[in-house]
NULUM-264815 format. One record per residue: residue number from 1; x, y, z of N, C-alpha, C in turn; chain; residue in one letter. Coordinates in steps of 0.05 Angstrom, whole numbers. Example, Ala and Ser with C-alpha at 12.3 -4.5 7.8 and 13.67 -1.06 7.14 Angstrom:
2
+-----+--------+--------+--------+--------+---------+--------+--------+--------+--------+---+---+
:   k :  neast : nnorth :    nup : caeast : canorth :   caup :  ceast : cnorth :    cup : c : r :
+-----+--------+--------+--------+--------+---------+--------+--------+--------+--------+---+---+
:   1 :    264 :   -114 :    156 :    246 :     -90 :    156 :    264 :    -66 :    156 : A : A :
:   2 :    257 :    -45 :    142 :    273 :     -21 :    143 :    258 :      1 :    157 : A : S :
+-----+--------+--------+--------+--------+---------+--------+--------+--------+--------+---+---+
This chain:
179
+-----+--------+--------+--------+--------+---------+--------+--------+--------+--------+---+---+
:   k :  neast : nnorth :    nup : caeast : canorth :   caup :  ceast : cnorth :    cup : c : r :
+-----+--------+--------+--------+--------+---------+--------+--------+--------+--------+---+---+
:   1 :    117 :    130 :     84 :    116 :     104 :    101 :     97 :    107 :    115 : A : M :
:   2 :     78 :    128 :    124 :     65 :     140 :    136 :     36 :    115 :    128 : A : K :
:   3 :     28 :    123 :    107 :      5 :     110 :     91 :      0 :     86 :    100 : A : R :
:   4 :     35 :     59 :    101 :     20 :      32 :    105 :     21 :     35 :    131 : A : V :
:   5 :     20 :     50 :    150 :     15 :      43 :    176 :    -16 :     59 :    184 : A : L :
:   6 :    -31 :     66 :    165 :    -61 :      72 :    157 :    -70 :     42 :    162 : A : F :
:   7 :    -56 :     34 :    139 :    -66 :       3 :    134 :    -61 :    -17 :    152 : A : F :
:   8 :    -41 :    -25 :    161 :    -34 :     -40 :    173 :    -44 :    -40 :    207 : A : L :
:   9 :    -47 :    -15 :    211 :    -53 :      -3 :    248 :    -81 :    -16 :    248 : A : G :
:  10 :    -92 :    -25 :    228 :   -122 :     -33 :    235 :   -125 :    -60 :    234 : A : Q :
:  11 :   -110 :    -73 :    237 :   -101 :     -99 :    232 :    -98 :   -112 :    256 : A : L :
:  12 :    -98 :   -142 :    257 :    -98 :    -152 :    286 :    -72 :   -170 :    282 : A : N :
:  13 :    -57 :   -187 :    305 :    -35 :    -193 :    298 :    -42 :   -216 :    286 : A : D :
:  14 :    -63 :   -232 :    289 :    -78 :    -254 :    273 :    -74 :   -249 :    241 : A : R :
:  15 :    -93 :   -232 :    232 :    -82 :    -222 :    201 :    -62 :   -209 :    197 : A : D :
:  16 :    -41 :   -208 :    212 :    -20 :    -195 :    198 :      1 :   -215 :    191 : A : L :
:  17 :     -3 :   -235 :    221 :     15 :    -270 :    218 :     -3 :   -280 :    190 : A : E :
:  18 :    -32 :   -282 :    178 :    -44 :    -290 :    158 :    -32 :   -284 :    136 : A : W :
:  19 :    -19 :   -250 :    134 :    -16 :    -238 :    109 :     19 :   -242 :    110 : A : M :
:  20 :     27 :   -247 :    123 :     67 :    -250 :    116 :     60 :   -282 :    110 : A : V :
:  21 :     38 :   -299 :    111 :     44 :    -331 :    108 :     30 :   -324 :     85 : A : L :
:  22 :     14 :   -321 :     77 :      2 :    -323 :     48 :     15 :   -309 :     24 : A : N :
:  23 :     34 :   -288 :     36 :     41 :    -264 :     17 :     68 :   -282 :      2 : A : G :
:  24 :     81 :   -265 :    -15 :    105 :    -270 :    -20 :    120 :   -242 :    -34 : A : Q :
:  25 :    148 :   -244 :    -30 :    163 :    -224 :    -40 :    167 :   -225 :    -71 : A : K :
:  26 :    166 :   -199 :    -76 :    178 :    -199 :   -109 :    194 :   -171 :   -109 : A : L :
:  27 :    214 :   -188 :   -124 :    238 :    -168 :   -127 :    235 :   -155 :   -161 : A : E :
:  28 :    238 :   -127 :   -168 :    232 :    -113 :   -186 :    262 :   -103 :   -195 : A : L :
:  29 :    270 :    -98 :   -223 :    286 :     -86 :   -230 :    283 :    -63 :   -246 : A : K :
:  30 :    306 :    -44 :   -252 :    303 :     -24 :   -256 :    282 :    -19 :   -282 : A : I :
:  31 :    257 :    -10 :   -283 :    237 :      -9 :   -314 :    220 :    -26 :   -319 : A : G :
:  32 :    223 :    -53 :   -288 :    197 :     -75 :   -288 :    169 :    -57 :   -295 : A : D :
:  33 :    151 :    -70 :   -299 :    131 :     -68 :   -294 :    111 :    -81 :   -271 : A : T :
:  34 :    101 :    -60 :   -261 :     79 :     -73 :   -235 :     56 :    -80 :   -240 : A : L :
:  35 :     52 :    -66 :   -256 :     22 :     -63 :   -266 :     20 :    -42 :   -287 : A : I :
:  36 :      3 :    -62 :   -308 :      1 :     -48 :   -334 :    -27 :    -32 :   -334 : A : Q :
:  37 :    -21 :     -8 :   -342 :    -51 :       7 :   -350 :    -75 :    -15 :   -370 : A : K :
:  38 :    -99 :    -18 :   -359 :   -114 :     -38 :   -379 :   -113 :    -63 :   -365 : A : G :
:  39 :    -91 :    -74 :   -357 :    -86 :    -102 :   -346 :   -101 :   -111 :   -322 : A : N :
:  40 :   -121 :   -122 :   -313 :   -125 :    -133 :   -283 :   -112 :   -137 :   -268 : A : H :
:  41 :   -115 :   -133 :   -244 :    -91 :    -133 :   -219 :    -97 :   -157 :   -215 : A : V :
:  42 :    -93 :   -173 :   -202 :    -90 :    -200 :   -183 :    -79 :   -203 :   -162 : A : D :
:  43 :    -64 :   -177 :   -154 :    -50 :    -179 :   -128 :    -58 :   -152 :   -110 : A : N :
:  44 :    -48 :   -153 :    -85 :    -50 :    -125 :    -79 :    -16 :   -125 :    -61 : A : L :
:  45 :     -6 :   -100 :    -64 :     22 :     -96 :    -66 :     23 :    -69 :    -41 : A : Y :
:  46 :     49 :    -80 :    -25 :     58 :     -58 :     -5 :     90 :    -56 :    -23 : A : I :
:  47 :     96 :    -33 :    -21 :    122 :     -33 :    -28 :    149 :    -29 :     -2 : A : L :
:  48 :    163 :    -52 :     -5 :    185 :     -53 :     20 :    207 :    -30 :     19 : A : L :
:  49 :    217 :    -40 :     -9 :    235 :     -21 :     -9 :    239 :    -16 :    -41 : A : S :
:  50 :    255 :     12 :    -44 :    253 :      27 :    -76 :    234 :     46 :    -81 : A : G :
:  51 :    228 :     48 :   -101 :    209 :      67 :   -113 :    202 :     59 :   -139 : A : Q :
:  52 :    179 :     62 :   -135 :    153 :      57 :   -161 :    147 :     89 :   -165 : A : L :
:  53 :    143 :     88 :   -200 :    133 :     113 :   -207 :    100 :    109 :   -230 : A : S :
:  54 :     87 :    121 :   -218 :     61 :     111 :   -231 :     51 :    140 :   -265 : A : I :
:  55 :     47 :    124 :   -279 :     55 :     130 :   -302 :     23 :    131 :   -318 : A : C :
:  56 :     22 :    144 :   -345 :     -5 :     147 :   -357 :     10 :    156 :   -381 : A : S :
:  57 :     -7 :    135 :   -396 :      5 :     135 :   -435 :     -8 :    161 :   -445 : A : D :
:  58 :    -32 :    167 :   -424 :    -49 :     197 :   -445 :    -35 :    219 :   -438 : A : S :
:  59 :    -15 :    217 :   -418 :      7 :     246 :   -417 :     32 :    244 :   -417 : A : I :
:  60 :     42 :    222 :   -452 :     54 :     218 :   -459 :     79 :    198 :   -436 : A : E :
:  61 :     70 :    184 :   -421 :     86 :     170 :   -405 :     99 :    178 :   -386 : A : G :
:  62 :     91 :    211 :   -374 :     98 :     222 :   -361 :     89 :    216 :   -325 : A : K :
:  63 :    116 :    213 :   -315 :    112 :     206 :   -278 :     79 :    231 :   -267 : A : E :
:  64 :     70 :    217 :   -258 :     47 :     221 :   -243 :     54 :    236 :   -217 : A : I :
:  65 :     66 :    208 :   -205 :     73 :     201 :   -172 :     91 :    187 :   -174 : A : A :
:  66 :    106 :    189 :   -151 :    129 :     171 :   -141 :    123 :    161 :   -109 : A : L :
:  67 :    123 :    131 :   -124 :    114 :     114 :    -94 :    146 :    113 :    -73 : A : L :
:  68 :    144 :    115 :    -46 :    170 :     102 :    -36 :    156 :     76 :    -18 : A : G :
:  69 :    173 :     70 :     -4 :    173 :      49 :     15 :    152 :     53 :     28 : A : A :
:  70 :    128 :     32 :     44 :    104 :      41 :     58 :     76 :     38 :     36 : A : G :
:  71 :     86 :     46 :      3 :     55 :      49 :      2 :     44 :     22 :     -8 : A : E :
:  72 :     11 :     28 :    -10 :      1 :       2 :    -14 :     -7 :     10 :    -38 : A : V :
:  73 :      2 :    -12 :    -60 :     -8 :     -13 :    -90 :    -27 :    -32 :    -94 : A : I :
:  74 :    -46 :    -32 :   -111 :    -66 :     -45 :   -129 :    -93 :    -40 :   -119 : A : G :
:  75 :    -95 :    -23 :    -88 :   -120 :     -24 :    -73 :   -147 :    -17 :    -91 : A : E :
:  76 :   -137 :      2 :   -110 :   -164 :      15 :   -127 :   -174 :     -8 :   -150 : A : M :
:  77 :   -153 :    -15 :   -158 :   -167 :     -43 :   -173 :   -175 :    -65 :   -161 : A : S :
:  78 :   -167 :    -68 :   -140 :   -178 :     -88 :   -114 :   -205 :    -88 :   -104 : A : F :
:  79 :   -211 :    -57 :   -100 :   -240 :     -48 :    -90 :   -262 :    -47 :   -111 : A : L :
:  80 :   -253 :    -45 :   -132 :   -273 :     -36 :   -154 :   -268 :    -60 :   -177 : A : E :
:  81 :   -254 :    -73 :   -172 :   -249 :     -97 :   -189 :   -255 :    -91 :   -224 : A : S :
:  82 :   -228 :    -61 :   -224 :   -232 :     -56 :   -257 :   -200 :    -58 :   -256 : A : R :
:  83 :   -187 :    -53 :   -276 :   -167 :     -52 :   -290 :   -152 :    -19 :   -295 : A : P :
:  84 :   -129 :    -19 :   -281 :   -114 :       2 :   -271 :   -121 :     28 :   -302 : A : P :
:  85 :   -125 :     51 :   -293 :   -127 :      66 :   -311 :    -93 :     84 :   -316 : A : S :
:  86 :    -81 :     75 :   -298 :    -53 :      79 :   -304 :    -28 :     59 :   -307 : A : V :
:  87 :     -4 :     61 :   -301 :     16 :      32 :   -305 :     35 :     45 :   -277 : A : S :
:  88 :     48 :     23 :   -260 :     63 :      24 :   -242 :     93 :      9 :   -251 : A : V :
:  89 :    112 :     30 :   -255 :    144 :      17 :   -258 :    158 :     19 :   -238 : A : I :
:  90 :    179 :      7 :   -239 :    202 :       4 :   -219 :    222 :     31 :   -227 : A : S :
:  91 :    223 :     56 :   -210 :    248 :      66 :   -221 :    268 :     64 :   -213 : A : K :
:  92 :    274 :     48 :   -187 :    298 :      39 :   -174 :    297 :      8 :   -168 : A : D :
:  93 :    307 :    -10 :   -159 :    309 :     -38 :   -158 :    292 :    -36 :   -132 : A : T :
:  94 :    283 :    -51 :   -130 :    256 :     -53 :   -109 :    248 :    -76 :   -102 : A : S :
:  95 :    230 :    -78 :    -80 :    220 :    -105 :    -67 :    194 :    -90 :    -62 : A : V :
:  96 :    178 :   -114 :    -67 :    150 :    -105 :    -57 :    138 :   -131 :    -43 : A : V :
:  97 :    117 :   -129 :    -28 :     99 :    -157 :    -12 :     82 :   -158 :    -32 : A : Y :
:  98 :     66 :   -176 :    -43 :     35 :    -178 :    -57 :     33 :   -205 :    -43 : A : K :
:  99 :      4 :   -203 :    -44 :     -7 :    -219 :    -37 :    -33 :   -223 :    -65 : A : I :
: 100 :    -52 :   -244 :    -55 :    -67 :    -251 :    -88 :    -91 :   -241 :    -68 : A : S :
: 101 :   -111 :   -235 :   -100 :   -126 :    -228 :    -91 :   -150 :   -247 :    -83 : A : R :
: 102 :   -145 :   -276 :    -91 :   -161 :    -300 :    -91 :   -159 :   -306 :    -54 : A : N :
: 103 :   -127 :   -299 :    -49 :   -127 :    -313 :    -21 :   -140 :   -286 :      7 : A : A :
: 104 :   -143 :   -261 :    -14 :   -152 :    -250 :      5 :   -186 :   -244 :     10 : A : I :
: 105 :   -201 :   -250 :    -23 :   -221 :    -256 :    -16 :   -235 :   -282 :     -2 : A : E :
: 106 :   -219 :   -307 :    -11 :   -229 :    -324 :     19 :   -222 :   -309 :     43 : A : T :
: 107 :   -199 :   -304 :     55 :   -206 :    -288 :     67 :   -224 :   -275 :     82 : A : R :
: 108 :   -232 :   -257 :     71 :   -253 :    -236 :     75 :   -280 :   -252 :     77 : A : L :
: 109 :   -283 :   -275 :     62 :   -305 :    -290 :     68 :   -307 :   -301 :     92 : A : S :
: 110 :   -288 :   -315 :    100 :   -295 :    -332 :    112 :   -277 :   -326 :    148 : A : S :
: 111 :   -280 :   -296 :    147 :   -271 :    -280 :    173 :   -282 :   -259 :    175 : A : N :
: 112 :   -311 :   -243 :    182 :   -319 :    -219 :    188 :   -303 :   -200 :    198 : A : P :
: 113 :   -292 :   -205 :    220 :   -273 :    -189 :    237 :   -249 :   -174 :    222 : A : D :
: 114 :   -240 :   -193 :    196 :   -219 :    -187 :    179 :   -228 :   -170 :    163 : A : F :
: 115 :   -252 :   -175 :    152 :   -267 :    -163 :    131 :   -269 :   -133 :    141 : A : K :
: 116 :   -275 :   -127 :    168 :   -287 :     -97 :    175 :   -264 :    -85 :    182 : A : A :
: 117 :   -239 :   -100 :    191 :   -215 :     -92 :    189 :   -207 :    -81 :    169 : A : N :
: 118 :   -198 :    -95 :    147 :   -187 :     -94 :    120 :   -200 :    -71 :    105 : A : F :
: 119 :   -225 :    -70 :    109 :   -236 :     -52 :     88 :   -236 :    -15 :    101 : A : Y :
: 120 :   -238 :    -21 :    134 :   -236 :      -5 :    146 :   -203 :     14 :    145 : A : Y :
: 121 :   -181 :     -8 :    138 :   -163 :       0 :    139 :   -153 :     15 :    110 : A : S :
: 122 :   -170 :      4 :     85 :   -164 :      14 :     58 :   -179 :     38 :     60 : A : L :
: 123 :   -194 :     44 :     67 :   -210 :      68 :     69 :   -192 :     91 :     87 : A : A :
: 124 :   -177 :     79 :    108 :   -161 :     107 :    119 :   -145 :    117 :    102 : A : L :
: 125 :   -125 :     89 :     91 :   -110 :      93 :     70 :   -115 :    111 :     52 : A : F :
: 126 :   -142 :    108 :     34 :   -147 :     122 :     12 :   -155 :    146 :     17 : A : L :
: 127 :   -159 :    154 :     41 :   -177 :     177 :     53 :   -149 :    191 :     54 : A : S :
: 128 :   -128 :    185 :     65 :   -106 :     199 :     74 :    -89 :    203 :     46 : A : N :
: 129 :    -91 :    187 :     29 :    -76 :     191 :     -4 :    -92 :    219 :    -20 : A : R :
: 130 :   -122 :    218 :    -12 :   -135 :     245 :    -24 :   -135 :    257 :    -14 : A : L :
: 131 :   -133 :    264 :     16 :   -130 :     295 :     22 :    -93 :    298 :     19 : A : R :
: 132 :    -79 :    279 :     25 :    -49 :     288 :      7 :    -50 :    296 :    -14 : A : K :
: 133 :    -68 :    285 :    -35 :    -72 :     302 :    -61 :    -81 :    326 :    -72 : A : T :
: 134 :   -107 :    333 :    -51 :   -114 :     352 :    -54 :    -97 :    370 :    -39 : A : T :
: 135 :    -83 :    370 :    -21 :    -66 :     385 :    -13 :    -39 :    389 :    -36 : A : D :
: 136 :    -38 :    377 :    -52 :    -10 :     382 :    -66 :    -23 :    401 :    -88 : A : Q :
: 137 :    -54 :    392 :    -96 :    -51 :     411 :   -103 :    -66 :    436 :   -106 : A : L :
: 138 :    -65 :    447 :    -80 :    -58 :     471 :    -71 :    -91 :    477 :    -48 : A : G :
: 139 :   -107 :    454 :    -56 :   -136 :     466 :    -40 :   -128 :    454 :    -10 : A : Y :
: 140 :   -118 :    443 :      2 :   -116 :     434 :     28 :   -101 :    459 :     52 : A : G :
: 141 :   -104 :    447 :     71 :   -100 :     469 :     91 :    -66 :    459 :     99 : A : I :
: 142 :    -47 :    476 :     89 :    -15 :     464 :     93 :    -12 :    460 :    121 : A : V :
: 143 :    -26 :    475 :    145 :    -23 :     473 :    174 :    -34 :    442 :    185 : A : E :
: 144 :    -49 :    429 :    162 :    -59 :     397 :    175 :    -54 :    381 :    162 : A : E :
: 145 :    -24 :    388 :    142 :    -21 :     359 :    127 :    -15 :    338 :    142 : A : E :
: 146 :     -1 :    342 :    161 :      9 :     318 :    176 :     -7 :    311 :    199 : A : D :
: 147 :    -26 :    318 :    201 :    -39 :     310 :    226 :    -63 :    288 :    220 : A : L :
: 148 :    -62 :    271 :    238 :    -64 :     246 :    245 :    -89 :    245 :    269 : A : I :
: 149 :   -116 :    235 :    259 :   -137 :     231 :    281 :   -120 :    211 :    307 : A : D :
: 150 :   -136 :    217 :    325 :   -132 :     208 :    356 :   -133 :    185 :    352 : A : A :
: 151 :   -150 :    177 :    347 :   -157 :     136 :    346 :   -132 :    127 :    334 : A : K :
: 152 :   -129 :    148 :    299 :   -114 :     126 :    285 :    -80 :    126 :    300 : A : V :
: 153 :    -79 :    147 :    311 :    -50 :     156 :    320 :    -39 :    134 :    338 : A : L :
: 154 :    -59 :    127 :    357 :    -67 :     103 :    381 :    -45 :     72 :    365 : A : D :
: 155 :    -62 :     74 :    346 :    -48 :      43 :    327 :    -23 :     46 :    315 : A : V :
: 156 :    -10 :     70 :    311 :     10 :      76 :    283 :     38 :     69 :    305 : A : V :
: 157 :     38 :     70 :    323 :     65 :      49 :    334 :     71 :     23 :    329 : A : S :
: 158 :     46 :      4 :    337 :     40 :     -20 :    335 :     35 :    -23 :    301 : A : Q :
: 159 :     26 :      0 :    284 :     32 :     -13 :    256 :     64 :    -13 :    248 : A : A :
: 160 :     75 :     10 :    258 :    107 :       8 :    248 :    114 :    -14 :    255 : A : G :
: 161 :    114 :    -23 :    279 :    111 :     -58 :    284 :    113 :    -88 :    268 : A : A :
: 162 :     90 :    -73 :    256 :     83 :     -96 :    246 :     93 :   -102 :    210 : A : R :
: 163 :     99 :    -68 :    199 :    105 :     -69 :    176 :    139 :    -76 :    182 : A : F :
: 164 :    156 :    -74 :    203 :    182 :     -84 :    209 :    174 :   -112 :    208 : A : G :
: 165 :    158 :   -125 :    213 :    150 :    -158 :    214 :    144 :   -169 :    180 : A : Q :
: 166 :    136 :   -145 :    167 :    134 :    -164 :    140 :    166 :   -159 :    124 : A : I :
: 167 :    175 :   -141 :    140 :    205 :    -132 :    129 :    223 :   -147 :    134 : A : L :
: 168 :    216 :   -157 :    163 :    237 :    -183 :    168 :    229 :   -204 :    159 : A : N :
: 169 :    204 :   -214 :    152 :    200 :    -236 :    141 :    216 :   -240 :    112 : A : R :
: 170 :    214 :   -216 :    100 :    228 :    -221 :     71 :    243 :   -215 :     69 : A : F :
: 171 :    266 :   -215 :     92 :    294 :    -207 :     94 :    307 :   -176 :     92 : A : S :
: 172 :    292 :   -151 :     93 :    295 :    -133 :     85 :    301 :   -112 :    107 : A : E :
: 173 :    316 :    -88 :     91 :    324 :     -73 :    118 :    307 :    -67 :    136 : A : V :
: 174 :    324 :    -65 :    157 :    298 :     -59 :    184 :    278 :    -37 :    186 : A : K :
: 175 :    265 :    -34 :    196 :    248 :      -6 :    200 :    265 :     13 :    200 : A : L :
: 176 :    270 :     33 :    190 :    281 :      59 :    206 :    259 :     73 :    229 : A : S :
: 177 :    278 :     82 :    241 :    263 :     105 :    266 :    242 :    127 :    253 : A : A :
: 178 :    257 :    130 :    229 :    235 :     156 :    210 :    213 :    151 :    203 : A : N :
: 179 :    202 :    134 :    219 :    168 :     122 :    215 :    161 :    150 :    225 : A : C :
+-----+--------+--------+--------+--------+---------+--------+--------+--------+--------+---+---+
């Protein structure tokens, strides 16, 4: 859940309102493919509930990672405009928020503040993901695993409220106190 807070915490209320109005809810059944390896990704996703499995054909379909509520998905393909190197498959009945690449790119080109906030948000999100991966591989400092920069921490509670707004907009489970 913490990762979506990095992303949403850097956006302002107008940005969030715009995202909510321009995105939609997508419901997945167990085994549904959200992202197919090698196929262009036209949306950015936030997992609202359920679990998604990251799988690679090169490892005989083995699960590489398991994603829970609050994960941002499709961000690498969004940034690089390259097809994904893995597939994302629903492990449970899941609900995702999706917003189209075209809608985001239109907003980015017309709103410099949104552009700066959006890319900074993605940078923080990806930095946190890389740090966690490094820790899981045994190269990080265990004591620092859950440390959050003070500048980022200042906006975490606001980000939790923003994630709650997205959940409420799509009539999902209310944000728990476990964030």
